[in-house]
C-alpha positions as CSV (number, residue, x, y, z in Angstrom):
1,M,20.2,19.3,10.4
2,H,20.2,18.6,14.2
3,V,18.2,16.2,16.3
4,E,18.2,16.0,20.1
5,T,16.5,13.2,21.9
6,V,15.5,13.0,25.6
7,V,14.7,9.6,27.1
8,L,13.5,8.6,30.5
9,L,14.5,5.0,31.4
10,S,13.0,3.2,34.4
11,Q,13.5,-0.2,35.8
12,Q,10.5,-2.4,36.7
13,K,10.6,-5.7,38.4
14,P,9.3,-8.6,36.3
15,D,6.6,-9.5,38.9
16,D,5.0,-6.0,38.6
17,H,1.7,-6.4,36.9
18,I,-1.8,-4.8,36.8
19,E,-5.0,-6.8,36.5
20,I,-7.9,-5.2,34.7
21,E,-11.3,-6.8,34.3
22,I,-13.6,-5.4,31.5
23,N,-17.1,-6.5,30.9
24,L,-17.6,-6.0,27.1
25,D,-21.4,-6.3,27.4
26,E,-21.6,-3.0,29.3
27,I,-19.5,-1.0,26.8
28,D,-21.1,0.6,23.8
29,A,-19.4,0.2,20.4
30,T,-16.8,2.8,19.7
31,S,-16.9,4.9,16.6
32,A,-14.1,2.9,15.1
33,E,-16.0,-0.4,15.7
34,S,-19.2,1.0,14.1
35,K,-17.5,2.0,10.9
36,A,-17.5,-0.2,7.8
37,T,-14.4,-0.7,5.7
38,Y,-14.4,0.2,2.0
39,K,-14.3,-3.6,1.2
40,E,-17.4,-4.2,3.4
41,I,-19.3,-1.3,1.7
42,E,-18.2,-2.6,-1.7
43,E,-19.4,-6.2,-0.9
44,W,-22.7,-4.9,0.5
45,V,-23.5,-2.9,-2.6
46,Q,-22.5,-5.9,-4.8
47,E,-24.8,-8.2,-2.9
48,H,-27.8,-5.9,-2.7
49,Y,-27.5,-4.0,-6.0
50,G,-25.5,-6.3,-8.2
51,F,-22.9,-3.8,-9.4
52,H,-19.3,-2.9,-8.5
53,V,-18.4,0.4,-6.8
54,T,-14.8,1.7,-6.6
55,N,-13.0,3.1,-3.6
56,L,-13.1,6.5,-5.4
57,N,-16.9,6.2,-5.6
58,I,-17.2,5.4,-1.9
59,A,-14.7,8.2,-1.0
60,Q,-16.7,10.8,-3.0
61,V,-20.0,9.8,-1.3
62,K,-18.4,9.8,2.1
63,Q,-17.0,13.3,1.4
64,K,-20.4,14.5,0.2
65,H,-21.8,13.5,3.6
66,G,-18.9,15.1,5.6
67,I,-17.2,11.8,6.5
68,I,-13.5,12.8,5.9
69,E,-11.1,10.4,7.7
70,R,-7.8,11.9,6.6
71,E,-6.2,14.1,4.0
72,N,-5.5,12.5,0.7
73,Y,-1.8,12.7,0.0
74,N,-2.1,11.3,-3.5
75,K,-3.0,14.6,-5.1
76,P,-3.0,15.3,-8.8
77,K,0.1,17.1,-10.1
78,S,-1.8,19.7,-12.1
79,E,-4.4,22.0,-10.6
80,N,-7.0,21.5,-13.4
81,S,-7.1,17.7,-13.5
82,R,-10.5,16.1,-13.2
83,Q,-11.7,13.0,-11.5
84,P,-14.7,11.0,-12.9
85,G,-17.9,11.7,-11.0
86,C,-19.9,8.9,-9.3
87,P,-23.1,8.0,-11.2
88,E,-26.3,8.7,-9.4
89,E,-27.4,5.1,-9.1
90,K,-24.0,4.3,-7.4
91,V,-24.4,7.3,-5.1
92,K,-27.8,6.0,-3.9
93,A,-26.5,2.5,-3.4
94,I,-23.5,3.7,-1.4
95,E,-25.7,5.9,0.7
96,E,-27.9,2.9,1.5
97,A,-24.8,1.0,2.5
98,L,-23.7,3.8,4.7
99,K,-27.1,3.9,6.3
100,H,-27.0,0.1,6.8
101,F,-23.6,0.4,8.6
102,Q,-25.0,3.4,10.6
103,M,-22.4,5.8,9.3
104,I,-25.0,8.4,8.2
C-alpha cells in the first residue's frame, strides 16, 4: 500500500578515479568459474556417451548430490504430480560430466 524511499546523493568530481591492478595468475578460480553450465554438461555427455540428456535429468542428478543452486519456482499445481525419473545410464553419464567439471 505504501512505499517510502531513502536516497543518499553525493557529488563526485569527474577526475576522481581509483586504479587497481590485479594479477589473474595469482587468483584461484572462484566457485562460479569452476561450475559448468547445463549446456556444457549436455554437450559433454553427447560427445562422450552419444546420447542426449535434458535439463531435468541434469537437475535431478545435481540435486541427488546436494548441488541446489536456487529454489524452483515452476512448481506443479497439484501435490501428487510426478516427474519422470532419470534413467540409470544417464545418471552415470551426468555424474561423470560433473566429475569432469570438478563439481563433485
